[in-house]
Structures are given as C-alpha cells and as structure tokens.
ROGUMI-528575 format. One line per 5 residues: number of its first residue (from 1); their letters; for each residue x negated, z, y of C-alpha. Coordinates in Angstrom, 1 decimal. Example, Ala and Ser with C-alpha at 12.3 -4.5 7.8 and 13.67 -1.06 7.14 Angstrom:
% ROGUMI-528575
1> as> -12.3/7.8/-4.5 | -13.7/7.1/-1.1
This chain:
% ROGUMI-528575
1> mndlt> -191.3/131.4/232.2 | -190.8/134.7/230.2 | -188.2/134.5/227.4 | -188.6/137.1/225.5 | -185.5/138.3/224.0
6> yyhqc> -186.5/141.4/221.7 | -186.4/145.0/222.6 | -189.4/147.2/222.6 | -189.9/151.0/223.7 | -190.0/151.4/227.3
11> sfdlk> -193.2/152.5/229.0 | -191.4/155.1/231.3 | -189.4/156.7/228.5 | -190.4/156.1/224.7 | -187.0/157.1/223.7
16> cqckn> -185.4/154.1/225.6 | -185.4/150.5/224.7 | -186.3/147.9/226.7 | -186.0/144.0/227.0 | -187.7/141.8/229.5
21> ekeyl> -186.3/138.6/230.7 | -187.6/136.6/233.5 | -188.2/138.9/236.2 | -186.1/141.5/235.2 | -185.8/144.6/232.9
26> yvdcs> -182.8/145.1/230.4 | -182.7/149.0/229.3 | -180.9/150.7/226.7 | -180.9/154.5/226.8 | -177.9/155.2/224.8
31> svemk> -177.3/158.0/221.9 | -181.2/159.2/222.7 | -179.6/162.9/223.4 | -181.0/162.3/227.0 | -180.0/165.6/229.5
36> diprf> -181.3/164.1/232.8 | -181.5/160.6/234.2 | -185.1/159.7/234.7 | -186.3/157.5/237.6 | -186.3/153.8/236.3
41> psnvk> -188.3/150.7/237.4 | -186.7/148.9/240.4 | -186.3/145.4/238.4 | -183.6/147.1/236.0 | -181.0/144.7/235.9
46> tlsls> -178.9/146.4/233.2 | -178.7/150.2/232.0 | -176.9/152.0/229.4 | -176.9/155.8/229.5 | -173.8/156.1/227.0
51> kntir> -173.2/158.4/224.6 | -175.9/161.4/225.7 | -175.3/164.8/226.8 | -175.8/164.1/231.0 | -173.9/166.5/233.1
56> sikdy> -174.5/165.5/236.3 | -175.7/162.7/238.8 | -177.6/163.7/241.6 | -177.7/162.2/245.1 | -180.0/159.0/245.0
61> tfdnl> -180.5/158.7/241.8 | -180.3/155.0/241.7 | -181.4/154.4/245.1 | -184.3/152.1/244.1 | -182.1/150.1/241.9
66> anltd> -181.4/147.2/244.1 | -181.0/144.6/241.3 | -179.2/146.7/239.1 | -175.8/144.7/238.0 | -174.2/146.9/235.1
71> ldmag> -174.3/150.7/234.7 | -172.8/152.6/231.4 | -172.7/155.9/231.6 | -169.6/156.4/229.2 | -169.5/159.1/226.7
76> nklqe> -171.4/161.7/228.4 | -170.4/165.3/229.8 | -170.4/164.4/233.3 | -167.9/166.5/235.8 | -166.7/165.6/239.0
81> kmvgr> -168.4/168.9/240.9 | -171.8/167.8/239.4 | -171.8/164.2/240.5 | -173.1/163.9/244.1 | -171.6/162.3/247.2
86> yafeg> -174.6/159.9/247.3 | -174.9/159.7/243.6 | -174.4/155.8/243.8 | -176.3/154.9/246.6 | -178.4/152.0/246.9
91> lnqlq> -176.5/150.2/244.0 | -175.4/147.2/246.5 | -175.2/144.7/243.9 | -173.8/146.6/241.0 | -170.7/144.5/239.3
96> rltva> -169.8/146.9/236.6 | -169.4/150.7/236.1 | -168.3/152.6/233.3 | -167.8/156.2/233.4 | -165.1/156.4/230.6
101> nndia> -165.0/159.3/228.1 | -166.4/162.1/230.4 | -165.1/165.1/232.0 | -164.4/163.7/235.5 | -161.3/164.2/237.5
106> vmhlp> -161.5/161.1/239.4 | -159.4/162.3/242.2 | -161.7/165.3/242.7 | -164.8/163.1/243.1 | -166.5/163.5/246.8
111> egifk> -164.8/161.3/249.1 | -166.5/158.2/249.7 | -168.7/158.2/246.7 | -167.9/154.5/245.7 | -168.6/153.0/249.4
116> plmsl> -172.2/152.1/248.2 | -170.8/149.7/245.6 | -169.8/146.9/247.6 | -170.2/144.3/245.0 | -168.2/146.1/242.0
121> lylnv> -165.8/144.0/240.2 | -165.3/146.2/237.3 | -164.5/150.1/237.0 | -163.8/151.7/233.7 | -163.1/155.4/234.5
126> rhnti> -160.8/156.0/231.4 | -160.3/158.9/228.9 | -161.4/161.7/231.6 | -159.7/164.6/233.0 | -155.8/163.6/234.5
131> tdnlq> -154.8/166.0/237.3 | -152.6/163.7/239.7 | -151.4/160.1/239.9 | -154.3/157.9/241.6 | -153.6/158.1/245.4
136> gkiig> -156.7/155.5/246.0 | -158.4/157.8/248.7 | -161.5/157.4/246.2 | -161.1/154.0/244.5 | -159.4/152.5/247.6
141> dlral> -163.1/152.1/248.9 | -163.7/149.4/246.3 | -162.6/146.5/248.1 | -164.3/144.0/245.9 | -162.6/145.3/242.5
146> etlev> -161.1/142.8/240.3 | -160.7/144.7/237.0 | -159.7/148.8/236.9 | -159.4/150.8/233.4 | -158.1/154.2/234.5
151> dimqt> -156.1/157.2/233.1 | -152.3/157.4/234.8 | -150.2/160.4/235.3 | -146.6/160.0/236.5 | -145.7/162.8/238.6
156> yvdsl> -142.7/161.4/240.2 | -140.6/158.4/239.5 | -141.7/155.8/242.2 | -144.9/154.3/242.6 | -147.7/155.2/239.9
161> fgegl> -150.1/154.5/242.5 | -150.8/155.7/246.2 | -150.9/153.3/249.2 | -155.1/153.6/249.3 | -154.8/151.3/246.1
166> sllvr> -153.0/148.7/248.1 | -156.4/147.9/249.7 | -157.7/146.5/246.4 | -156.2/143.1/247.4 | -158.4/141.4/244.7
171> lkrlv> -157.5/143.8/242.0 | -156.2/141.4/239.2 | -156.4/143.5/235.9 | -155.0/146.9/235.3 | -155.9/148.6/232.0
176> sglcg> -154.3/152.4/231.2 | -156.3/155.0/229.5 | -155.1/158.4/228.7 | -151.3/158.0/230.3 | -148.2/160.2/230.8
181> vymlg> -145.9/157.5/232.0 | -142.7/157.7/230.0 | -140.5/155.3/232.6 | -141.2/152.2/234.5 | -139.0/152.0/237.7
186> rlsfe> -138.4/149.3/240.4 | -141.6/150.9/242.6 | -143.8/151.5/240.1 | -146.3/149.1/241.0 | -145.5/148.4/244.4
191> nleql> -148.9/149.0/245.9 | -150.2/146.7/243.1 | -147.9/143.7/243.1 | -150.9/141.2/243.2 | -151.7/142.5/239.6
196> ehidi> -152.0/139.4/237.1 | -152.9/141.4/234.1 | -151.6/144.7/233.3 | -152.0/146.7/230.1 | -150.0/149.8/229.8
201> sscpi> -149.9/150.1/225.8 | -151.5/153.7/225.6 | -148.5/154.8/227.6 | -145.4/156.4/225.9 | -142.9/154.1/227.5
206> tiiml> -138.9/155.0/226.6 | -137.5/153.8/229.6 | -137.9/150.5/231.7 | -135.5/150.1/234.5 | -134.2/146.7/235.6
211> dafsn> -136.5/145.0/238.1 | -139.4/146.9/237.2 | -141.7/143.5/237.4 | -139.5/141.3/239.3 | -141.7/141.7/242.4
216> mshlk> -144.9/140.9/240.4 | -145.3/137.3/241.6 | -148.4/137.1/240.0 | -147.9/138.4/236.8 | -149.6/136.4/233.7
221> flkir> -150.2/139.2/231.1 | -147.9/142.1/230.1 | -148.9/144.6/227.4 | -146.2/147.3/226.5 | -145.8/149.8/223.5
226> frkqh> -142.7/151.8/223.3 | -142.5/155.3/222.2 | -139.1/155.3/221.0 | -136.2/152.8/221.6 | -132.4/153.0/221.1
231> qssiv> -131.0/150.1/223.2 | -132.0/146.6/223.2 | -130.6/146.1/226.6 | -133.7/147.9/228.2 | -135.7/144.7/226.5
236> dqifq> -133.4/142.3/227.7 | -134.2/143.8/231.2 | -137.9/143.1/230.5 | -137.1/139.4/229.7 | -134.9/139.1/232.7
241> dlqkt> -137.7/140.3/235.2 | -140.2/138.0/233.9 | -138.0/134.9/234.6 | -139.3/135.8/238.1 | -142.9/135.8/237.2
246> pidtl> -145.5/133.2/235.9 | -145.8/135.2/232.8 | -148.1/133.7/230.3 | -148.6/136.3/227.7 | -146.1/139.1/226.7
251> ilkrt> -147.1/141.9/224.0 | -144.5/144.2/223.3 | -145.1/146.8/220.5 | -142.6/148.9/218.5 | -140.0/147.3/220.5
256> fftav> -136.8/147.4/218.1 | -136.3/150.0/215.4 | -133.9/150.7/212.7 | -130.9/151.8/214.9 | -131.1/148.5/216.7
261> kfpyd> -130.6/144.7/215.4 | -133.1/142.6/216.4 | -131.4/140.7/219.3 | -130.1/137.0/218.3 | -131.1/135.7/221.7
266> vfyyl> -134.6/137.2/222.0 | -135.6/134.1/223.8 | -133.1/133.5/226.0 | -134.2/134.5/229.2 | -138.0/133.4/228.1
271> nntsi> -136.4/129.8/228.3 | -136.7/130.0/231.9 | -140.3/131.0/231.9 | -143.7/129.4/231.4 | -144.8/131.8/228.8
276> rslqi> -147.3/130.4/226.4 | -147.7/133.5/223.9 | -145.3/136.2/222.6 | -146.2/139.3/220.5 | -143.2/141.6/219.2
281> tdnit> -145.1/143.3/216.7 | -144.7/146.8/214.7 | -141.1/147.2/214.6 | -138.5/148.1/211.5 | -135.9/146.0/211.5
286> pttnt> -133.1/146.2/209.4 | -132.2/144.4/205.9 | -129.5/141.6/206.8 | -128.5/138.7/204.6 | -128.4/136.5/207.5
291> pyifr> -131.7/135.0/208.4 | -133.0/135.4/212.3 | -132.6/131.7/213.5 | -134.2/131.3/216.9 | -132.3/128.6/218.4
296> ylpps> -133.7/129.1/222.2 | -137.7/128.9/221.7 | -139.3/128.1/225.0 | -140.6/125.0/225.1 | -143.8/126.3/227.0
301> lrhld> -144.5/128.8/224.0 | -147.6/127.9/222.0 | -148.6/131.1/220.1 | -145.6/133.4/218.5 | -146.6/136.9/216.6
306> fssdg> -143.9/138.5/214.8 | -146.2/140.7/212.4 | -145.5/144.1/211.0 | -141.6/143.6/211.9 | -140.2/143.9/208.5
311> lgqfs> -138.5/140.4/208.8 | -137.1/139.6/205.2 | -135.9/136.4/206.6 | -136.7/134.2/209.1 | -136.3/130.5/210.4
316> iympy> -137.4/129.4/213.5 | -137.0/125.6/215.4 | -140.6/125.2/216.5 | -141.6/121.8/217.5 | -144.2/123.1/219.9
321> llsmn> -145.8/126.0/218.5 | -149.4/125.8/217.7 | -149.8/129.3/216.2 | -147.5/131.6/214.4 | -148.2/135.1/212.9
326> lrnns> -146.0/136.7/210.3 | -148.6/139.1/208.9 | -147.0/142.2/207.2 | -143.5/141.0/206.6 | -140.9/141.0/203.7
331> lgkfl> -140.9/137.2/203.6 | -142.1/136.4/200.1 | -138.5/136.2/198.4 | -137.1/134.3/201.1 | -140.0/131.8/201.5
336> agqsy> -139.7/131.4/197.4 | -136.9/128.9/198.2 | -136.6/128.4/201.7 | -139.0/127.2/204.7 | -139.8/128.9/207.9
341> mlslk> -139.2/125.9/209.6 | -136.0/124.2/210.8 | -137.3/121.4/213.0 | -138.2/118.0/211.6 | -141.5/118.0/213.2
346> tdlqs> -143.9/120.7/214.5 | -147.5/120.8/216.2 | -148.1/124.0/214.1 | -151.7/124.5/213.8 | -152.1/127.8/212.3
351> idlsm> -149.7/130.2/210.4 | -150.6/133.9/209.1 | -148.2/134.9/206.0 | -150.5/137.4/204.4 | -149.0/140.5/203.5
356> nnihy> -145.4/139.2/202.7 | -145.3/140.2/199.0 | -145.1/136.5/198.1 | -145.2/135.5/194.7 | -144.7/131.8/195.0
361> ltfpi> -143.6/129.4/197.6 | -141.3/126.7/197.6 | -142.7/123.0/196.9 | -141.7/121.5/200.3 | -142.8/124.6/202.7
366> fhnnv> -145.3/122.9/204.5 | -143.9/119.4/204.6 | -144.0/117.9/208.3 | -147.1/120.1/209.0 | -149.5/117.5/209.5
371> rlkai> -151.4/119.2/212.3 | -151.8/122.4/210.2 | -155.2/123.6/210.2 | -155.2/127.2/209.0 | -152.9/128.6/206.3
376> nlsqn> -153.6/132.3/205.6 | -151.8/133.7/202.3 | -153.9/136.2/201.7 | -152.8/139.8/200.5 | -149.9/138.5/198.4
381> yikdi> -148.9/138.2/194.8 | -149.9/134.5/194.2 | -151.0/133.4/190.7 | -150.6/129.6/191.2 | -150.4/127.0/194.0
386> tfdts> -146.5/125.9/193.9 | -146.5/124.1/197.3 | -147.1/120.3/197.9 | -150.2/120.1/199.7 | -149.5/116.2/200.4
391> hllsi> -148.7/116.8/204.0 | -151.7/118.7/204.9 | -153.7/116.1/206.6 | -155.6/118.0/209.0 | -156.1/121.3/206.9
396> qildl> -159.3/123.2/207.2 | -158.8/126.7/205.9 | -156.7/127.8/203.2 | -157.1/131.8/202.7 | -155.9/132.6/199.3
401> sdnsi> -158.2/136.0/199.1 | -156.4/139.5/197.6 | -154.1/137.4/195.5 | -153.7/137.3/191.6 | -155.3/133.6/191.0
406> thfne> -157.2/133.3/187.9 | -157.7/129.7/188.0 | -156.3/126.4/189.2 | -154.3/123.8/186.9 | -155.5/120.3/186.8
411> timna> -152.6/119.2/189.0 | -153.7/121.4/191.8 | -157.6/120.7/191.4 | -156.8/116.9/191.6 | -154.6/118.1/194.8
416> fttlf> -157.3/119.7/196.3 | -160.0/117.0/195.5 | -157.9/114.5/197.1 | -157.8/116.7/200.5 | -161.6/117.6/200.0
421> qttdl> -162.0/113.7/200.5 | -160.2/113.4/203.8 | -160.1/116.8/205.5 | -162.9/119.6/205.8 | -160.9/121.9/203.8
426> kidlt> -162.5/125.4/202.9 | -160.7/127.6/200.6 | -161.4/131.5/200.2 | -160.5/133.1/196.9 | -162.1/136.3/197.8
431> nnvlq> -160.9/139.6/195.6 | -159.1/137.3/193.2 | -160.2/138.1/189.7 | -160.9/134.8/188.3 | -160.9/134.2/184.6
436> cscnt> -164.2/133.4/182.9 | -163.2/132.2/179.7 | -163.4/128.8/177.5 | -159.9/127.8/179.0 | -161.0/127.7/182.9
441> vkflr> -164.5/126.6/182.5 | -163.3/123.2/183.8 | -162.0/125.1/186.6 | -165.2/127.0/187.3 | -167.4/123.8/187.1
446> wvldh> -165.1/122.2/189.6 | -165.4/125.2/191.8 | -169.5/124.6/191.4 | -168.9/121.0/192.1 | -167.3/122.0/195.4
451> nkrfl> -169.1/125.3/196.0 | -169.4/124.2/199.6 | -165.6/124.1/200.1 | -165.3/127.9/199.0 | -165.9/130.6/201.5
456> nqery> -167.6/133.9/200.4 | -168.3/132.6/197.2 | -170.7/135.4/196.7 | -168.2/137.7/196.6 | -166.0/136.2/194.0
461> mckfe> -165.1/138.2/190.9 | -164.6/137.2/187.3 | -163.2/138.7/184.4 | -164.6/137.8/181.1 | -162.8/137.4/177.7
466> ngnia> -164.3/140.9/176.6 | -162.7/142.5/179.6 | -165.7/143.2/181.7 | -165.4/142.2/185.3 | -168.7/141.1/187.1
471> nltsl> -169.1/139.4/190.6 | -170.4/135.9/190.7 | -173.1/136.2/192.4 | -174.7/133.3/190.5 | -171.8/130.6/189.9
476> ketvn> -174.1/127.9/188.6 | -175.6/130.4/185.8 | -172.2/132.1/185.0 | -170.8/128.4/184.1 | -173.7/127.4/182.2
481> qiqke> -173.7/130.7/180.2 | -169.7/130.1/179.7 | -170.4/126.4/178.7 | -173.1/127.5/176.3 | -170.9/130.5/174.7
486> cssyt> -167.8/128.3/174.6 | -169.6/125.3/173.0 | -169.6/126.6/169.3 | -166.0/127.8/169.5 | -165.2/124.6/171.3
491> tlivc> -166.9/122.1/169.5 | -166.1/123.7/166.2 | -162.3/123.4/167.0 | -162.5/119.9/168.0 | -165.0/119.3/165.0
496> vsvgi> -162.3/120.6/162.6 | -159.8/118.3/163.7 | -161.6/115.1/163.6 | -165.1/116.4/162.2 | -164.5/115.0/158.7
501> faail> -163.6/111.4/160.1 | -166.6/111.8/162.7 | -169.1/112.7/159.9 | -168.2/110.0/157.9 | -168.1/107.6/160.5
506> ilcsg> -171.5/108.7/162.0 | -173.3/108.8/158.6 | -171.7/105.1/157.6 | -173.2/104.0/161.0 | -176.4/105.6/159.9
511> liyrh> -176.6/104.0/156.6 | -175.5/100.7/157.8 | -178.2/100.8/160.5 | -181.0/102.1/158.4 | -180.0/99.4/155.6
516> rwtlr> -178.6/96.5/158.0 | -181.2/93.8/156.8 | -180.5/94.8/152.9 | -176.6/94.4/153.9 | -177.1/91.5/156.0
521> ymyyt> -179.4/89.7/152.6 | -176.7/90.7/150.4 | -174.1/89.1/152.5 | -176.0/86.0/153.2 | -177.0/85.5/149.7
526> tksky> -173.7/86.1/148.5 | -172.4/83.6/151.1 | -174.7/81.1/150.0 | -173.5/80.6/146.5 | -170.5/79.1/148.2
531> yrykp> -172.2/76.8/149.5 | -175.1/75.8/146.9 | -175.7/77.5/143.6 | -178.9/77.2/141.9 | -179.9/79.5/139.0
536> vemde> -183.1/81.6/139.0 | -184.6/81.2/135.5 | -186.5/84.3/134.1 | -189.5/82.2/134.0 | -189.7/82.1/137.8
541> iysfn> -189.2/78.4/138.6 | -189.0/77.9/142.2 | -188.5/74.6/144.5 | -191.3/75.6/146.8 | -194.5/77.1/146.5
546> afvsy> -193.9/78.5/150.0 | -191.1/79.1/152.6 | -193.0/78.8/155.8 | -191.7/80.9/159.0 | -192.8/79.7/162.2
551> sdkek> -191.5/79.4/166.0 | -190.8/75.8/167.2 | -194.1/76.3/169.5 | -196.2/76.0/166.2 | -194.4/73.0/165.2
556> dfiin> -197.6/70.8/165.7 | -200.0/73.4/163.8 | -197.6/73.0/160.4 | -197.2/69.3/160.7 | -200.7/68.5/161.1
561> ewipn> -202.6/71.2/159.5 | -200.3/72.6/156.8 | -198.6/69.6/155.4 | -202.1/67.8/154.8 | -204.0/70.7/153.6
566> ieqac> -201.5/72.1/151.4 | -198.9/69.4/150.3 | -201.3/66.2/150.4 | -204.1/67.9/149.4 | -203.2/70.4/146.8
571> dmklc> -200.1/68.8/145.3 | -198.0/71.8/146.4 | -194.2/71.8/148.1 | -193.5/73.5/151.3 | -190.2/74.1/152.6
576> ihqrd> -190.2/73.6/156.2 | -186.9/74.4/158.2 | -187.1/71.1/160.4 | -187.7/69.0/157.3 | -186.1/70.7/154.5
581> flpge> -182.8/72.5/155.8 | -179.4/70.8/155.1 | -178.0/69.2/158.1 | -174.5/70.9/158.7 | -175.4/73.9/156.9
586> ditvn> -174.9/77.2/158.5 | -178.6/78.2/159.7 | -178.4/81.7/158.0 | -177.5/80.3/154.6 | -180.3/77.6/155.1
591> itnai> -182.6/80.6/155.4 | -181.8/82.7/152.6 | -181.8/79.6/150.1 | -185.0/78.7/151.5 | -186.1/82.1/150.8
596> reskk> -184.8/82.3/147.4 | -186.0/78.8/146.3 | -189.8/79.8/147.2 | -192.2/81.5/145.8 | -193.8/82.9/148.7
601> tvciv> -192.8/83.4/152.3 | -195.5/82.6/154.9 | -195.0/84.1/158.2 | -197.0/82.2/161.0 | -197.2/84.9/163.4
606> tqsfl> -197.5/84.7/166.9 | -196.0/86.1/170.1 | -193.1/83.5/170.3 | -192.5/84.5/166.7 | -191.9/88.2/167.5
611> dsyyc> -189.7/86.8/170.4 | -187.7/84.7/168.0 | -184.4/86.2/166.8 | -184.5/83.9/163.7 | -188.2/84.4/162.8
616> ifefn> -187.6/88.0/162.8 | -184.5/86.8/160.7 | -186.7/85.2/158.3 | -188.9/88.0/157.9 | -186.3/90.9/157.4
621> marme> -184.7/88.2/154.7 | -188.1/87.7/152.7 | -188.7/91.3/152.8 | -185.4/92.1/151.3 | -185.9/89.3/148.6
626> siysr> -189.1/91.0/147.7 | -187.5/94.4/147.1 | -184.0/93.3/145.6 | -184.7/89.9/143.8 | -188.3/89.9/143.2
631> ggrst> -188.7/93.6/141.5 | -190.7/94.9/144.3 | -193.5/92.3/144.2 | -194.7/91.3/147.7 | -193.6/87.7/148.4
636> iflvf> -194.5/87.7/152.1 | -197.7/86.7/153.7 | -198.5/86.9/157.2 | -201.0/84.4/159.2 | -202.0/85.6/162.4
641> yeniq> -202.2/82.4/164.5 | -202.7/84.2/167.6 | -204.4/88.0/168.5 | -201.5/90.1/168.4 | -202.1/94.0/169.4
646> pkdlp> -201.0/96.3/166.7 | -198.7/98.3/169.1 | -196.8/94.9/169.7 | -196.1/94.6/166.0 | -192.6/95.7/164.3
651> lvmle> -193.6/98.8/162.2 | -192.3/97.3/158.9 | -194.8/94.3/159.5 | -197.4/96.7/160.4 | -197.0/98.0/157.0
656> lvqqq> -198.0/94.7/155.6 | -201.0/94.4/157.6 | -202.2/97.8/156.3 | -201.6/96.4/152.6 | -204.1/93.6/153.7
661> syiey> -201.2/91.3/152.9 | -202.4/89.0/155.7 | -204.9/86.7/157.2 | -206.1/85.3/160.5 | -206.6/81.9/161.6
666> phdqq> -210.2/81.3/162.5 | -209.4/78.4/165.1 | -213.3/77.0/164.4 | -214.1/73.9/161.6 | -216.3/76.5/159.2
671> gnvvf> -214.0/79.2/159.5 | -210.9/76.7/158.5 | -212.6/75.8/155.4 | -212.5/79.4/154.1 | -208.9/80.1/155.7
676> wekik> -207.4/77.2/153.5 | -209.1/78.0/150.4 | -207.5/81.6/150.8 | -204.3/79.9/151.5 | -204.3/78.1/148.2
681> evlk> -205.2/80.9/146.2 | -202.1/83.0/147.8 | -199.6/80.1/147.1 | -200.7/79.3/143.5
C-alpha cells in the first residue's frame, strides 16, 4: 500500500506538483503562469489550476479524467465565449468545481455545458461577470448539486432566481458573491424554498419585507449584512418570519445604527424558535445610562455574539448560554462595578471581553461561573487581577495578552497556583511588557516554575531596570541573570538590617564550635570545684600516675594486664573508672577530676573506643588539660590495642600519632615484656 503524502514534480509537467496516494494522483498546478491546459494522466483524483492565465477550456479537455472529483480553476482569465460546449465531458465523478474570480457570465455559457457533471455537489462561480439574474437554464442541469456559490443580480422585485433552479431539489446551501440585491421580498426565494443555509452577506440589503423568509420551512442558517438601516421594525419583521422556520444560526451585521435604539425586545420573537446561535454585530449603538437587559433570551440559545456593537452597558439572564462574545465594545467602566450576568446560575463555558477598555473588573464578576473554560480579556488596559478566581472550577484558558500587566502580586500567584492544582488552566501574557527587576524576580521565578501553564512564552516581553525591553526567549537564563544581579543589592539590604547581629552570631558560633572542647573543659573543671576541690601544688603531686581511658569491651585487658603489671609489680597508682570514680557523682565531673589528678592519661585505642562518646570525651578533656593546665606538655599517651587504619582516626588523634606519642600492644609473650617496660617508662 502506497501511503506517500509528500508532493514532488510531476513527470508530465515539471511546473506542477504531484502527490501519490494509493492508486490516485493529486495534482497542484496553481500559480505557475500556465496558459493552456495540458493533458493529464487518467488517475488524477484532484486538480488545481487556480491563479494562472488560462483563457479557454476546449472541448473534451478532461474527457479521460473519469476519476477526477475536485477541479479548481479559480483566479484565471476564463471567458464564456472561450469555454466549449463539451469542456466538461467525461467528468462523471466530479463533485467539486470552482471557477470563481474569472470573466465568465454564467448566463451566457453554452447551454448543456454542465450536463456531464452528474455527481457535482459543489459549484463556485462567484466573482465573475454579472449580466442578469440566474434563470437556471444552465445551472438547472446540476440535479445533484447541494452547494451553490454564485453572483446575484436583482433585475426585478420578485424572485432572485429563475424557475430552472427549482429543479435543484437537493440544493441546500446558497452563498452570494458579487451582489446587486438591495431588497428582499416575499417571492425572493420562491424557487429555492428548500434551502437550509443562506449567506447573502455580500448583498447591500436595505429593505426586507415581511414574509421574505416565512416560507423557508427548512431554513437553519441565515447571514445578512445591511447597507443602511433606519427602522428597527424591519429587523422585527425578520424575527417574526423566523418563527416559522427551524432556524439554528442567525447572523445579522450592521443591523442597528445611531439613529435607532437597540430594540429592548430583540429576543422577543426568537423565543418561539429553536435558535442556538445568534450574532448581531458591527453596530453603532447610542450612549445610554440604562443597561441593555435582555429578559427574553430564548431557552434554546447557546451561542451569543454582540461584538463590535458599541455597547457601554450590558446585563443578561443567561442560565443556558454556552458562549458569549462581547468583543470590541465599551464595557470597561460598566464591568468595573457590575457583572454581565443577572441569573444566579449559568452554563457559560466561554466569554470574550477583549477590546472593551477594561482597566479592572469587579471582584465577583465570575461568581457562579463554575463551568467557564475560556476567558478572553486581551487588548484591554488591565494592570492587575482584581477579580475572584475561586469560582472558576473548570477554567482552561485565560487570555490576558495585549494588556498592561507587569507582574502578579503574591495573592494572585497563590490563587492561580491553587487553580493549577485542580484545573488545566493555561494563561497567555503575550504582548504585556513584564517587569524584570529585583522586585518582580519572585513572580518571574513563579512563571518559570509553572512554565507549561503559560502560552506563547517565547514571545513575552520584559522591561529591565535600565529601561531596555527584550524578548524572554530564555526565561530560565533571564531569571538566573536577574537573581544574580539582584543578589548583591538584595543581600546587602538584608544584611545591613541584620548583618551585625548575623555576623556576631556566625562568629560566635564558629568560635564556640572551634573551641568547643576548650569551653567544655573549662566548664567541667569549674563545675568540679563545687563538688570536690584538691589543690594542685607547684611541685606537681598527683593522686594517680595515670588515668586509663578505655571502652568497657576492654575491661578484662585492664583488670588482667594493667593492674598486675603496673600497680602490683611497680607500685604505681592507676585511676580506673570502674573502681575509682565516686558513686553518685556526675560522670563528667568524675572524668574531669580523674584527668586533673592523674600525671598522665593513657587511652586504650580500639574501634569501640572511637565509637564511644565518653571515651572521645575523656580524650578531648585530657588534650585540653595538657594545653591549658600543664603548660603545653603532652600528658596523653595512646595504646593501640587493635589495628586501626589512619583514615579512621580523628584528626587530633592522628597528630599525636605523628608525634610518636603512642605504642602498639604486641599480643605475644616476648613483645609484651618490651611493651610493659615502655609503659613503665612513660608513667614514671
């Protein structure tokens, strides 16, 4: 299966582009300055010859294109005299034909030219030469036609179309091109009463008579643009006529002007219809101190468009509306204090309030709009979000582009952050000159943290403190740069207010940490004086030859080896905490007194010793004693009872090792003799 979807140069004509899809060929020969129509392959499915300089279509030009379904020849120089009677012969499968923007007078085409187009559903012959109203002798052959886009000339008051068009029983859609129709009467569409869609917005309508549409029993779509209007009764007549139709969509442009007050009961007649979409736009309504209150909104209406109507005040009962367009009015002053909604509830999902000179909105304007998904507030003068967002439980799009927003305050950021947690909200801040400064860096960081929530972020503009305006092409880099530039100023301001205190606090904390063992030593030595006082004489008389610091796991080593070899054999006195500490005394006081009353402190270093809080405490207290009470003389001696790696030793203990103030216990009989002799020398 061939699924190629790209275009390439056609082999039969290098100026054209072709696309192969399955067994068919899609050909685009538009805008290539083609003057004559070449012969195309028989498998062509769609063909565009638009925007060239083709003047003629000869007989049987397309007779081999039995598969062709779409032919576009718009924007050429075709003339009816140069189009052959059999120009479209062979196009039995053609469904769409466009010959708009040429010089063809459809009425003067050869009779029967469209007979081969038995499958044609769409014909566009707009913007050609108008000579007369369409009688139908040419187009009447297109019995399958569903859509007709054609120029209309009104030569008399009655029917706009000849009897021949009544044969087009499948025709549902009519769109006007060039149009000279100024008035619609009761018989204007008498031969096309089956129409469902009428767009005559290109016609300069001035007058519409009663019953112009009353016989259109299938009419669902109507679009009219008035050239001039001075009597609202004519519009009332349209509404009256539409009561007799299944109208679904009504579009009226330039309906009411300065000389005519917007009708108070504009919806009165529409209450009797099934209308779902109403557009009344491009008007100039008079200034009034009374808001337009529409009490007769049809219950079937779902989409309302009052854009470009010059409305200064507007309130509506809208329990069933789904969308409302109030774009390009003057509602800013009104909405600053009041709401557009009078009903207690609404199904509204979309509202457009763009281009309304809005500076701020009243706080409860969106209350009870729990189904609102899209809000368009673009092209106004909003500087800050003044409305409550807590009711917007379904919001997805908030368009704030083209306003005067520089940043959001913290309250608004928190409100939107809450919405981000429960909705799919996206915000558009395009063409707002945001402020990039130290004061707004928190807002910018918030935008960066929620960057997927902001549309078109690469187009955001930012004004720096030096007045320069630049695109926020890289928000992350910009925020980091601002934070870096602001850090010196912000930190300086903060530090000036609390700097002295912080500096002193940091300095004191550092000194306390650095000298923590000194301070603890001083504390415990001072504390010990209140429990037991023993003067230290100048001749250095001590109660013990050594205080032995060890982990409880080495208790047997102390009892079985140290006491017999040192105390019993050498008449020396050791301070053993399990034996010599005073019962009931604070352990820290006992440790401090033991170190002060001992000539030396011997640490039995094992892994258990290093893991013990009190062993390390004893080591550090002994170290402080040697520094502050013993004149700097080393009073600590390390005995490594286990093999400990240097990397596992505290730095201060490693310094003692480097000073050779240690010995290793040999754990063999011959080595033990030497070991104890060394210990005796140290403790003398």
